[in-house]
C-alpha positions in Angstrom: 107.3 105.4 140.2 110.0 105.7 137.6 109.6 104.4 134.1 112.0 104.3 131.2 110.5 104.5 127.7 112.2 103.1 124.6 110.9 103.6 121.0 113.3 102.4 118.4 112.8 103.7 114.9 114.5 102.9 111.6 117.1 105.7 112.0 116.6 106.8 115.6 116.0 105.6 119.1 113.6 107.8 121.3 113.9 107.4 125.0 112.2 109.2 127.9 112.2 108.9 131.6 109.0 109.6 133.6 108.6 110.0 137.3 105.0 109.1 137.7 103.3 111.2 135.0 106.1 113.9 134.8 108.5 113.8 132.2 112.1 114.0 133.6 113.7 114.1 130.2 113.2 113.0 126.6 115.6 112.7 123.7 115.5 111.4 120.0 118.9 109.8 119.4 119.7 109.9 115.7 121.7 107.2 114.1 123.7 107.8 110.9 123.2 105.3 108.0 126.8 104.2 108.1 126.3 103.2 111.8 123.6 100.9 111.0 124.7 99.7 107.5 127.0 97.0 108.9 124.1 95.1 110.7 122.5 92.4 108.6 119.2 92.2 110.6 117.5 94.8 112.7 117.9 92.8 115.8 121.7 92.6 115.3 121.6 96.3 116.4 120.7 95.3 120.0 124.0 95.8 121.6 124.7 99.0 119.7 121.4 100.6 120.6 121.6 99.4 124.2 125.1 101.1 124.7 123.8 104.3 123.1 120.9 104.4 125.6 123.0 103.7 128.6 125.5 106.3 127.5 122.7 108.9 127.2 121.3 108.1 130.7 124.8 108.1 132.2 125.7 111.6 130.6 122.4 112.9 132.0 123.2 111.4 135.4 120.1 109.4 135.4 120.5 106.3 137.8 119.7 102.8 136.5 116.7 102.4 138.9 113.4 102.0 137.2 110.2 100.3 138.3 109.5 99.5 134.6 111.2 99.7 131.4 108.7 99.6 128.5 109.6 99.3 124.8 107.5 99.6 121.6 106.0 96.4 120.6 107.1 94.8 117.4 105.8 92.4 114.8 104.8 89.6 117.1 102.0 87.0 116.6 98.4 88.6 116.8 97.5 89.4 120.4 94.6 91.2 122.1 95.4 94.8 123.2 97.1 95.3 126.6 100.3 95.5 128.5 102.6 92.5 128.2 105.5 91.3 130.2 108.6 90.6 128.1 109.2 86.8 128.3 111.4 84.3 126.5 108.7 83.4 123.9 108.4 87.0 122.9 112.1 87.4 122.6 112.4 84.3 120.5 109.5 85.5 118.1 111.3 88.9 117.5 114.5 87.2 116.8 112.9 85.3 114.0 110.4 87.9 112.8 108.0 87.6 110.0 109.4 91.0 108.9 112.4 93.2 109.7 111.2 96.3 111.6 112.9 98.6 114.1 110.1 98.0 116.6 111.2 94.4 117.0 114.0 95.8 119.1 111.6 97.4 121.6 111.1 94.4 123.9 114.7 93.3 123.6 116.0 96.7 124.7 113.5 96.7 127.5 114.5 93.4 128.8 118.3 94.2 128.6 117.9 97.4 130.5 115.3 96.2 133.0 117.7 93.5 134.0 120.3 96.1 135.0 117.7 98.4 136.7 115.7 95.9 138.8 112.4 96.8 137.1 110.0 94.8 135.0 110.3 94.9 131.2 107.1 95.5 129.2 105.5 96.3 125.9 102.0 97.7 125.2 99.5 97.5 122.4 102.0 96.4 119.6 101.0 97.0 115.9 99.8 93.3 115.8 96.9 93.9 118.2 94.0 91.7 116.8 90.6 92.2 118.2 88.7 91.8 114.9 85.3 90.3 114.7 85.3 87.0 112.9 83.2 88.4 110.1 85.9 91.1 109.6 88.6 88.7 108.9 86.9 87.2 105.7 88.1 88.3 102.4 86.9 87.1 99.0 89.6 84.4 98.9 89.8 81.8 101.8 93.6 81.7 101.7 93.9 85.5 102.1 92.2 86.4 105.4 92.2 90.1 106.4 94.9 91.0 108.9 95.0 93.4 111.8 98.3 95.4 111.6 97.9 99.2 112.4 98.7 102.0 114.9 97.3 100.2 117.8 99.3 102.1 120.5 98.0 105.4 119.5 94.5 104.2 118.7 94.0 102.8 122.2 95.7 105.7 124.0 93.6 108.3 122.0 90.4 106.4 122.7 91.1 106.1 126.5 92.1 109.7 126.6 88.6 110.7 125.0 86.9 108.3 127.5 88.4 110.1 130.5 87.4 113.5 129.1 83.8 112.4 128.7 83.9 110.4 131.9 82.6 107.2 130.2 84.5 103.9 130.5 86.3 103.0 127.2 84.6 99.7 127.5 81.2 101.3 127.1 81.9 103.5 124.1 81.5 103.1 120.3 84.3 105.1 118.6 85.9 105.5 115.2 89.6 106.3 115.6 91.5 107.6 112.5 95.3 107.7 112.7 96.6 110.2 110.0 100.3 109.5 109.6 102.7 108.1 107.1 100.0 105.4 106.9 96.3 106.0 107.6 94.3 103.5 109.8 90.6 103.6 110.5 89.5 101.5 113.5 86.2 100.7 115.0 86.4 100.6 118.8 83.4 98.9 120.3 83.0 98.2 124.0 86.9 98.3 124.4 87.9 96.2 121.4 89.0 97.2 117.9 86.7 95.0 116.0 87.4 96.4 112.5 90.6 98.1 111.0 92.5 98.3 107.8 96.0 96.6 107.5 97.8 100.0 107.4 101.3 98.3 107.3 100.7 96.9 103.8 99.0 99.8 102.5 95.3 98.7 102.8 92.6 101.3 103.2 93.1 105.0 102.1 96.3 105.9 100.4 98.5 108.1 102.6 101.8 110.0 102.3 103.7 106.7 102.0 101.1 103.9 101.4 99.4 103.1 98.1 96.0 102.2 99.7 93.7 99.6 98.4 94.3 99.3 94.8 92.2 98.0 91.7 93.0 94.3 92.1 93.0 93.3 88.5 95.4 96.1 87.4 97.7 95.2 90.3 97.9 91.6 89.3 98.9 92.8 85.7 101.4 95.0 87.1 103.0 92.3 89.3 103.3 90.0 86.2 104.4 92.6 83.7 108.0 91.7 84.3 108.8 95.4 84.8 109.3 95.2 88.7 110.6 92.8 91.2 108.6 91.4 94.2 110.4 94.0 96.4 109.8 96.9 94.2 106.1 96.2 94.1 106.1 95.8 98.0 107.9 99.2 98.2 105.1 100.7 95.9 102.5 99.5 98.4 104.2 100.8 101.5 107.1 103.3 101.4 106.9 104.8 97.9 103.2 104.8 97.3 100.5 107.4 98.0 101.6 111.0 97.9 105.1 110.0 97.1 104.1 108.2 94.0 101.9 111.0 92.7 104.0 114.1 93.8 107.3 112.7 94.8 107.0 114.1 98.3 105.7 113.0 101.7 105.9 116.4 103.3 102.3 117.4 103.8 103.0 120.9 105.0 105.0 121.5 101.7 102.2 120.0 99.6 99.6 122.0 101.3 101.6 125.1 100.7 102.0 124.3 97.0 98.1 123.7 96.7 97.4 127.0 98.4 99.5 128.7 96.0 97.4 127.4 93.1 99.0 124.1 92.2 95.8 122.2 91.1 97.4 118.9 90.6 98.7 118.9 94.2 95.3 120.1 95.5 93.4 117.2 93.6 95.8 114.5 95.1 95.4 115.9 98.7 91.6 116.0 98.2 91.7 112.4 96.9 93.6 111.3 100.0 91.1 113.1 102.2 88.1 111.8 100.2 89.4 108.2 100.6 89.9 108.6 104.3 86.3 110.1 104.7 84.9 107.2 102.7 86.7 104.7 105.0 85.3 106.4 108.1 81.9 106.4 106.6 82.1 102.6 105.8 83.4 102.0 109.3 80.3 103.5 110.8 78.2 100.7 109.3 80.0 98.2 111.6 78.2 99.6 114.5 75.0 100.4 112.6 75.8 104.1 112.8 75.7 104.1 116.5 79.0 106.1 116.9 79.6 108.1 120.0 82.5 110.0 118.4 85.1 110.1 115.6 88.6 110.7 116.9 91.3 112.1 114.5 95.0 111.6 115.6 98.4 111.2 114.1 100.9 113.8 112.6 98.5 115.1 109.8 95.9 115.9 112.6 98.2 118.9 113.2 97.0 120.4 109.8 93.9 122.6 109.8 93.8 122.1 106.1 93.4 118.2 106.3 91.2 118.4 109.4 88.8 121.0 108.2 88.3 119.3 104.8 87.8 115.8 106.5 85.4 117.2 108.9 83.3 118.7 106.2 82.7 115.1 104.9 82.3 113.2 108.2 80.8 115.5 110.8 77.2 114.3 110.0 78.1 110.9 111.4 79.1 111.8 115.0 80.9 114.6 116.9 84.6 114.9 115.6 87.5 115.4 118.2 91.1 116.1 117.2 94.2 114.7 119.1 97.1 115.8 117.0 100.4 113.8 117.1 101.3 110.1 117.6 101.9 110.5 121.4 103.7 107.1 121.6 106.0 108.0 124.5 103.3 109.3 126.6 101.1 106.2 125.7 103.8 103.8 126.6 104.5 105.5 130.0 100.9 105.6 130.8 100.4 101.9 130.1 103.5 101.0 132.3 102.3 103.2 135.1 98.7 101.8 134.8 100.2 98.3 135.4 102.4 99.5 138.3 99.4 101.0 139.9 97.3 98.0 139.3 94.8 99.7 137.1 95.6 97.3 134.1 96.3 93.5 134.4 99.8 92.4 133.2 99.3 90.0 130.4 101.5 87.1 129.3 102.6 86.5 125.8 102.1 82.7 125.0 
C-alpha cells in the first residue's frame, strides 16, 4: 500500500512517500518569504503548494498512484483523536478558520492530490483533539473554559509506540506524555484518551523556547491595559516571542546549553527554570490519575538533548519509569495512521 504524507509548515512543505512502512523518499521543500508574501491568507497558498508537490513527485518519477494521501490536521473544531476522511465540512471549516496556520492546508492538499491519484484523503490526530474530562475544562471563570490544543499527533503516536513495546494495549495504559518542542505540552493519557493537557498553542503550561507559559494573571492584565502594547504584540509575547526568546533572545536550545556549560549563569538559570516548570507540570498531571502512572514519555525536539532530559529525569523519575522518544516523528505518525486505516486496524472517522 502506497501513502503520500503532506505536512505544511509556515515556510516549508514536507512530503514523504511510503510503501507500507518503508520510506520511498522524503523531502522538506523550503519556500522563500517572497514566494509566500503575496498571499493574504494561508489557504490562498493552496494552488502554489500543490504545484510544488506535484513538480517534486514528477522530478523524482513518482507516479500519482496512492492508496491514501494524508495531511497534517489543522485548526478545526474540537474532535476526538483518530483518523478522519477529508470531507466538505472539513474543507469549509479550514477555509474560514479561527486562526491562520499552515496546518490548515493539510486537508486541502491531501484532498486535491488524492483526487488525482485515486486514493482516499485523510488527516489524523489534529492539534484540536479534545478528549478532556469534563472537570478538566473548568477554569475559575465560566466564560473562559480551558481548551485542548496541543501536539496531539506526536502524543498519540508516542503513546502507541510505547504500548507496542511493552505489549499492552494503549487503551489499558495510564501514561503522561510530555512533548518538548517550541511549545511544551504535558498530557495525561488514560485508557486511550488524553483526559488532561495544557493549551500549548496559546502558551499555557510550562514556558518553552517560544511560549510564555502560564503567567501571573494580575500582572498580565496590567500589561494588557498599560497602553504600551497592541493586542497582537501581547499575543506574540504569549506564543512566538515568549519563553527562552523573551529572556535570552534565542530559541536555539543547543546554543543556549553550550553557553550554560561555558559558565553563563543567567542562561543556566533560565534553562533550569524551564525544566523546573516542566517537571512541576508533570508532577501535577500525575494527580489526575491519583499517582497511578505506568510511564512518563518524553518526546519532541528537546528530547534529543541529554542536558534537558537528565535534569528533567532527576525531578520526575520518582513518579514512574521514564522513557525517551526524541523528535516529533510527524511524518511516520501520519503514515502509520493512514496504513492502519487501509489495513482495517483503525476505524475511519467522519468529521461532522
